[in-house]
N, C-alpha and C positions, 0 to 999 in steps of 0.2 A: 504494499499500500504506499501511497505517497507520504512524504514527511509532513507532519502537522507542526506548524509554528504557532506561538502564542504572542498576543499583544502586538500585532502587526500594524504599522502605520499604513493606511490605505491611500495616502496622497499620491504615490506613484501609479496607482491602479484606477484613477478616475480623471477624466480630462477637465473637470471643473477645478481640479487641484485643491480639493477640500481635504483638510486634515482631519481624519477620523481613525479610530482604532477598531480592528477586528480582534475579538477575544481569541479566535482560532483562525488559521489560514492555511490553505493548501492549494497546490497546483496539480492538475491532472493532465497527463499527456497521451493517454490511450483509454480505450473502452474498459479494459480490465481495471485500471486505476479507478475509473469512475464507479464501477460496480463494487469494488473493495470499500471505497468511501461510503457508499450507500448502505452497505452491510455493517459498517462500523457502529460501535456503541456511541461514540462521539456524535455521529450524524443523527442517530436515533434519539438522543437525549437533548439535542440543541437545535434551534432554528438555524436555517441556512440561507445563504445568498450566493447564487451562481453569477459570476461576472465574466465578461470577455475583455474587450478593450476599455471598458468603463466610460465609453463616449456617450452613453444615453442614461447616465446615472447621476442623481443628486443625493448625496449623503447629508442628512440633516442631524446626525449624531453618531456616536460610536455604535458599532454592531456587536451585541452581546451574543454571539453565535459563531457559526462556522462559515467563513467565506471560501468558496471553491472557485479558483480561477481555471477556466477552460483554456487549455494550452495544447489541444490536439492539432497536430500539423499534418501536412501532406497534400500534394496535388497529383492526382493520378488519372490517366486516361482510361475510361470505362469502355468506350467504343468510338470509332471514327470512320468516316468515309470521305469522299471527295468534297462533299458540301458542308458537313457538320462534324462537330467533335463534342463528346460528352465527357465532362471532367467531374470527378469526385474530389471534393476539397474539405479538409479538416476544419472544424468549427473554430479552432484557435488561430487559424491563419489571419494575418492582417488583410482587411478588405481592400485597401488601395493597392497594396503590394500585389495582391491577386489580380486586380484590374490591370496593373502595369504588366504582369506576366501575360495576360491575354492581349494587350495592346502590342507588346513586343512581337507576338506571334501572329498578329493580324486576326485574332479571334473576335467576332463581333457579337454584341448583345449587351455588354456592360460598360461601354466607353462613356456613356452619359452619366454613369455613377462613379466616375473618377473622384478621388480626393474625399470621398465620404469617410469619416473616421470610424474606427471600430473594427470588429472581427467578423469573420464569415458567419459564425453562429447567430449573430444578432440580425443578420440580413433577412432570413425568413420570418423571424419572430415579428420584426417591425414592418415587413414588406417594404424595405427601404426603397426610396425613389428620388429622382431628381431630374429636371430638364426633360420632362415628358416620358420618362421610362421608369418602370417599377421592376423589382427583382422577380416578381411573380411571372413575368414574361419569359424568363429563361430557366426558371427552376423546374427541374424534372421531378426530383424526389428529395425528401428531407429524412435523414436517419436520425432517430432519437432513442434515448434510453429511458424507459419508464422508471421513475424514482422509486415507486413502491415495490416493484418486483425485480428490477434489474434487467427486464426483457428489452431486447432491441426491436424496435419497430420502424419500418419504412413507410413514410407518408407520401402519397401521390400529390401532385400539385393541387388537384381538386380537394383532397382531404385536408390540405392546410387551410382552406376557407379564407384565402387572401382577400383583403379589402384595403382601403386607404389607410396605410400605417397600421394595418390590423392583420391578425391571423388567428388560427385556432389556439396557438400557444399563448396568446394574450387574454384568451377568454375561457372557453370550456376546459382547456388543458393547461391553464396557467399553473405554474409550479408543480406540474405533474410529469414533465418530460425534460431531459436534458439533451439538447441538440448536439450530436457528435460530428455530423458532416452533412453536406448538401451536394447534390449532383445537379450540374447545369448543362443545358444544351445550347451550344453556341455555333455561330456560322463561320465557315472558313472562307466562303465567297458568297456572292449575291446577297451581301448584307442588307439588312432592313434598317436604314439610318433614320434617326429622328432629329431634325435640326430646327423644328418649328417652334420649340418652346424656349422662352428666354432669349438671351442675346447671342446664341451660338452662331447663327448666320452672320450677324454684325461683326462678331469677333473674327470669323473666318475672313471676311472682307477687309477688316482692319489690318490683318496680318498678310494681306495681299495673296491669300491662299484660298481660292474658291474651290479646290478639290475637296470633295466630301469623302473622308476616309476614316477608318477606325482611329488612327493616331491623331489626325487633325481635329476630329471632334473631341477626343480626350484632352488634347492640349488646350482647346478652346474652353472646355468645362473647367479645367484646372486654373486657367487664367482668370475666369469669371469668379470662381469660388475664392481664390486668393485675393481678389480685388474687393469682394464684398464681405467676406467672412473673416473673423479673427482666427489666427492659428492657435490651437489649444496649447501648443508648446510655449507660446508667448503670453497668451492671455487665457486664463482658465475659462472654458465654456463647454457646453454640451451640444452645440449647433442649435438648430431650431428647437425652442423650448415648447412651443404650442403647435398643434396641428392647424392647418388651414381649414376654417369651418366651411361647411356646405349649407346653403340656405335655400329656402323656397323662392321662386321668382318674385313673388309678391313682396318678400322681405327685401330682396335686392332692389326692386324698383323703388321701394320707399327710401332706401339709402341713397339711390341715385338722384332723387329729387334734391336733396341737400348737398350731395357730392357727385356732380355730373361726371367727374373724371375717375370715379372709383374703378380700380382694376378688377378683372374677374376672368375665370376661365371655367370650362364645363366641369361639373362634378358628377359623381355617380348618381344613378337613378334619376336623371333629369334635373338634378339640382344645380345651383350656381355656387362655385367655390370662390370665396373672397379671401385674398392674402391676409393672414393673421398679422404680418408685419405692418401692413398698411393700416389696419384697424388700430394697432397699438400706437403707431406713429400719430394718428389723428387724435389720440387721447393725450399727446404730449409727452410720451415716455422716451422717445428716441434720444439717445445720448445722456440720459439722466443718470447721475452718479450719486449713490448714497454711501458715504464712507468708502469702503474698499470693494463694493459691488456696484452693479448698475446695468443699464441697457446699452448695447453696443451703439456707437455713434453712426455706424454706416448701415446696420441692419437691426431694426427694432425687434425682430423676432429672436434675437440671440441675447440671453442674459449672461453677464460676465462677472468673473472673480478676478479683480485686478491684483490679488495677492493677499493671503491671509484671510480671505472671506469666510464667513460662517454660512454653512448650508442651510440652516434654518431661517436665516435672514434672507437668503436668496429665495427661498420658498415663500416667505412673507411678502417679498416684492412681487413675486409671480401672482400671488393671490390679489394683490392690490391692482395689478394690471388687469387680471381677469375681471374684477369688480368694476373697473372704470369702463372696460369695453362693453360689459353687459349694461351699464347705466346709459352709455351714450348711444349704442347701436341695438340693444336688446339682443345680443349675440353672446352665447357662452363659449369661451375658448377652452379647449381641453388640452392638458399638458401631453406632450409627446415623450417627455423624459420620465424615466422610472424614478420615483422619489421614495427613498428609504429612510 
């Protein structure tokens, strides 16, 4: 079984750079390690928290239990033909490094998801997405270990019940499975590019490179993200704190009366999606600093820790933002970040 450490500082394990202590901590690198931990007396007697890259995590205090870091690695070809390739990837692999692995080999399907922080295991749980693409479009299967039995189960794409930043692992099966790997189906040629969302096309033109390719799209996305979003290595943050809300057309039309330039894009089930960052900005939060935490000056959707920030105070700030948006627009923002 993996080594168990005590009283471990979790600051290196969360991109918000919050200082909190785990009573017990271990890292698992294979399925047998995971099963051994689940069978252990320590696991049975204490609450547990499974983490990957810590990029979607807000710690509001010490964790008086067992933190398990998913460190399962490996990228393996499952099957391949002239047109497509199927890769099985360990849940502990860094997401962006995996995207770069694909870009370097001209495998298409994840280039729009470049520079998203975190690990492979969080991708299906959150159904990560950016610039018009979601991970559900390329996931073939998800392998996971049932926590109560140690049994390994393979979920089909349909069984994952993907939605906007949602999956079965966040609802019916929350805290019931440990994701060990995912298998993705990617293109080797005849790629299906998406350049319609955001500023990808504009950036390609600015770079005097109108050729649409896996690498050029990835480069454009990286450029956009670096321009708009703070680097977690420099300023503590967890990326987008809230989901973009989807509203009825009648609600959107009411907003448009007072704010004719309100941005929007199609949501699921015929709804209208309104950028949460825009709603937050209209409430005056963009760039606001409270002691050593605040709202990022370039992107109101990102809450930041400038150094030594307290997770509970960041959560208080998030709730104040949520309340002000509700009061001004009668829209409830829902956190995308996992709050512990």
